[in-house]
C-alpha positions in Angstrom: 32.2 -24.3 -17.0 34.5 -23.0 -14.1 34.4 -21.6 -10.8 36.5 -18.6 -11.2 38.6 -17.4 -7.9 42.0 -15.8 -7.3 45.2 -17.5 -8.1 47.8 -17.6 -5.3 50.8 -19.9 -4.6 51.1 -21.4 -0.9 54.3 -21.2 0.8 55.8 -25.2 1.4 54.6 -26.5 4.7 58.3 -27.5 6.2 58.5 -30.2 8.6 59.8 -29.6 12.4 63.2 -29.1 13.1 64.7 -32.0 15.4 65.7 -30.5 18.7 63.8 -26.8 18.1 61.1 -26.3 20.2 58.2 -24.9 18.5 57.3 -21.5 19.4 54.3 -21.7 21.3 52.8 -18.3 20.4 53.2 -19.1 16.5 49.7 -18.8 14.6 48.3 -20.6 11.7 47.2 -18.2 9.2 45.2 -19.9 6.1 47.1 -20.7 3.3 45.8 -20.3 -0.1 47.1 -22.8 -2.6 46.4 -23.5 -6.4 44.6 -26.9 -6.3 41.3 -28.1 -7.4 38.5 -28.7 -5.2 36.8 -31.7 -4.1 33.7 -31.7 -5.9 30.7 -34.0 -4.4 27.6 -35.1 -6.4 25.2 -36.0 -4.0 23.9 -39.7 -4.7 20.2 -38.9 -4.9 17.3 -39.1 -7.9 15.9 -35.4 -7.9 13.5 -33.9 -10.3 13.7 -30.2 -10.0 15.9 -29.1 -6.9 15.0 -25.7 -6.0 16.9 -25.2 -2.2 19.8 -26.8 -0.3 20.3 -26.3 3.3 23.2 -27.2 5.4 22.6 -28.6 8.6 24.6 -29.9 11.8 27.2 -32.4 11.5 27.6 -32.0 7.6 24.0 -32.8 6.7 22.3 -31.3 3.9 18.9 -30.3 3.5 17.4 -30.4 -0.3 13.9 -29.2 -1.6 12.7 -30.9 -4.6 9.9 -28.8 -5.5 8.3 -31.3 -8.4 8.9 -34.2 -6.7 7.4 -32.6 -3.3 9.8 -34.2 -1.2 12.4 -32.6 1.2 15.3 -34.7 1.2 18.3 -35.1 4.2 21.6 -36.3 3.0 24.2 -37.1 5.8 27.9 -36.8 5.3 28.3 -40.5 4.2 25.8 -40.1 2.0 22.8 -41.7 3.7 19.4 -40.1 2.1 16.5 -39.7 4.4 13.0 -38.6 3.1 12.1 -35.8 5.9 9.0 -34.7 4.3 6.8 -36.0 1.3 3.6 -35.3 -0.4 4.4 -31.8 -0.1 2.6 -28.9 -2.4 5.7 -27.5 -4.5 8.0 -27.3 -1.9 10.5 -24.3 -2.8 12.4 -22.8 0.0 13.7 -23.9 3.3 15.2 -22.4 7.0 16.6 -24.0 10.0 16.2 -21.8 13.2 18.3 -21.8 16.1 16.3 -25.2 17.9 17.2 -26.9 14.6 13.2 -26.3 13.4 12.8 -26.8 9.9 10.6 -24.6 8.2 9.4 -25.2 4.5 7.4 -23.2 2.1 5.0 -24.9 -0.1 4.4 -22.7 -3.4 1.8 -24.9 -4.6 2.3 -23.8 -8.0 1.4 -20.1 -7.6 -2.2 -21.0 -7.0 -4.2 -17.8 -5.0 -4.3 -18.8 -1.3 -2.8 -22.5 -1.6 0.5 -21.7 -0.5 1.8 -22.2 3.2 4.8 -22.4 5.8 5.2 -25.7 7.1 7.5 -26.1 10.2 8.9 -29.6 11.2 10.0 -30.0 14.7 12.9 -32.6 15.7 10.6 -35.1 16.9 9.1 -35.8 13.6 5.8 -33.6 14.2 4.8 -31.0 11.9 2.4 -28.1 12.1 1.4 -25.6 9.4 2.8 -22.2 10.8 0.9 -19.7 8.1 -1.5 -20.8 5.5 -3.4 -19.1 2.4 -0.2 -17.7 1.2 0.1 -17.0 -3.0 3.2 -17.9 -4.4 5.8 -18.0 -1.3 9.2 -17.7 -3.0 11.7 -18.0 0.0 12.3 -18.1 3.5 15.1 -17.1 6.4 15.5 -17.1 9.9 17.4 -15.0 12.4 18.9 -15.9 15.5 15.8 -14.8 17.8 13.6 -17.3 16.1 11.9 -15.0 13.9 11.2 -16.1 10.4 11.3 -13.9 7.3 9.2 -14.9 3.9 8.8 -13.3 0.7 6.6 -13.9 -2.2 6.5 -13.1 -5.3 2.8 -12.0 -5.7 3.3 -9.6 -3.4 5.9 -6.4 -2.8 6.2 -7.3 0.5 8.8 -8.9 3.3 6.7 -10.7 6.2 8.1 -11.4 9.4 6.6 -14.1 11.9 7.5 -14.5 15.7 7.8 -17.9 17.2 4.3 -17.7 18.1 2.9 -17.4 14.9 2.2 -13.5 14.9 3.0 -12.0 11.0 3.6 -8.5 10.0 4.8 -6.8 7.3 8.6 -5.5 7.7 8.4 -3.8 4.3 5.9 -3.0 1.3 8.1 -1.7 -1.3 9.9 -4.6 -3.0 9.4 -5.1 -6.8 8.8 -9.0 -7.5 11.1 -10.3 -4.5 12.7 -13.4 -5.3 14.8 -14.2 -2.5 15.7 -13.7 1.3 18.4 -14.5 3.8 20.0 -12.9 7.1 23.8 -12.8 7.3 25.4 -13.5 10.9 24.9 -10.2 12.4 21.2 -10.5 11.6 21.0 -8.1 8.8 18.2 -9.4 6.2 18.8 -9.2 2.6 16.3 -9.2 -0.3 16.8 -9.7 -4.0 14.1 -7.9 -5.9 13.6 -9.7 -9.6 12.0 -6.5 -11.3 14.6 -4.3 -10.3 17.7 -6.6 -10.0 18.8 -5.2 -6.5 20.1 -6.5 -3.7 18.3 -4.9 -0.7 19.0 -4.7 3.1 16.2 -4.4 5.0 16.1 -3.4 9.0 13.9 -5.0 11.4 12.0 -2.0 11.4 11.7 -1.7 7.5 14.7 0.6 6.3 16.2 -0.2 3.3 19.6 0.2 1.8 20.5 -1.2 -1.9 23.6 -3.4 -1.4 24.0 -3.9 -5.1 22.6 -3.6 -8.5 22.7 -5.1 -12.0 21.2 -8.5 -11.3 19.7 -10.4 -14.0 16.9 -12.6 -12.7 18.3 -13.3 -9.0 17.1 -16.7 -7.6 19.1 -17.0 -4.2 21.3 -15.4 -1.4 24.1 -17.0 0.6 26.8 -15.5 2.9 30.2 -16.9 2.2 33.0 -17.5 5.0 33.7 -13.9 5.0 30.0 -12.8 5.8 30.2 -11.6 1.9 26.8 -11.9 0.1 26.4 -13.9 -2.9 23.6 -14.1 -5.4 22.6 -17.0 -7.7 21.0 -16.6 -10.7 20.0 -19.6 -13.0 19.3 -17.9 -16.2 23.3 -16.5 -16.2 25.1 -19.4 -14.7 26.9 -16.8 -12.6 27.5 -16.4 -8.9 27.7 -12.8 -8.2 29.1 -10.6 -4.9 29.5 -6.6 -5.2 32.2 -4.2 -5.5 32.7 -1.1 -3.3 30.3 0.8 -5.4 27.7 -1.8 -5.2 28.0 -3.2 -8.7 28.1 -6.9 -9.6 31.4 -8.9 -10.0 31.6 -12.4 -10.9 32.1 -14.5 -8.0 32.0 -17.8 -9.6 30.7 -19.6 -13.1 28.6 -22.3 -12.5 26.3 -24.4 -15.0 23.1 -22.6 -15.8 20.4 -23.7 -13.7 22.0 -23.5 -10.6 18.9 -21.9 -8.7 20.0 -22.6 -5.3 23.2 -22.2 -3.3 24.4 -21.9 0.4 27.8 -22.3 2.2 28.5 -25.0 5.1 29.9 -24.2 8.3 33.2 -24.3 6.8 32.8 -22.1 3.9 32.2 -24.5 1.4 29.8 -23.9 -1.7 26.8 -26.1 -1.9 24.3 -26.3 -4.7 21.5 -27.4 -6.5 20.9 -27.3 -10.3 17.2 -27.7 -11.5 18.4 -28.2 -15.1 20.9 -31.1 -14.4 18.7 -32.2 -11.7 21.5 -32.6 -9.4 23.0 -31.4 -6.1 26.4 -31.1 -5.3 28.9 -30.0 -2.3 32.4 -28.0 -3.7 35.1 -28.5 -0.9 37.4 -25.8 -0.9 38.1 -25.5 2.4 40.0 -28.2 4.3 43.3 -28.0 7.1 46.3 -30.1 7.7 47.7 -30.9 11.1 50.8 -28.4 11.9 54.0 -30.4 12.3 55.1 -28.3 15.4 52.0 -28.6 17.4 49.1 -30.8 15.4 46.8 -27.9 15.5 45.1 -27.3 12.0 46.3 -25.1 9.5 43.4 -23.9 7.1 43.8 -24.3 3.5 42.2 -22.5 1.0 42.0 -24.2 -2.3 41.3 -21.5 -4.8 41.7 -22.5 -8.2 37.8 -24.0 -8.4 36.7 -26.0 -11.5 33.2 -27.2 -12.0 32.7 -29.4 -14.8 29.1 -28.3 -16.7 27.9 -31.5 -15.6 29.5 -32.1 -12.3 
């Protein structure tokens, strides 16, 4: 399969001219080049990965629903089990204090789902219990947690001290929730095939439509919402009219996506039982000042088995 992106050619990077002082005011504009990315398949055994979440220092957190485990994979490939013996963990979120939240779907059993909170010192507690089919989680910069459940047409918020309220109660089959860098809440509706932007007071705006079985939302380096669908094998963004446009083609079964701090795509595929990082944003040293020059590798290719 092919991750489709725009094709552009970069100008050559010229060496510094001896005897000519560099302009101290020169700036480093990102250069787009037609080069394949680095595709790193994470080396760990997965059964049914559902979510991937970038953390500090290049670490990736992965929720494996069927295995009942949350893994952490360091940049050097070291794998750590953060939580185990969970009941169908399907979603992850981190707040600004690096507290990890995990949604246990519990196979959709009525009242058996919960949201677990894991602190940095390794202790854990149940933030919210007695849930039915929690599907996804997201945190805002103020430490508020948002979650959706496929069993209820509602977006819920939870304050850091555990107070829960319904933000919006008119979402048909919500499937994913995410908060962008500006604090705006986004929710996908599986039934309507829409991407909604919802304010903290519950006001709703349709951002995009025409989605097929949306499974996850993420925001790329330009804060553009990108939606995954495991059944179509496409990641989509939206044009100015709210219609879906192909952002990337990925293997079918890609159920969870996110972008790391550098804007690189990270994904999990439940069919292939894999997790991967697609590095397309790197830098080289400027020959004049040694400061980094951003490179954007726009010809992205990912094999169907990556």
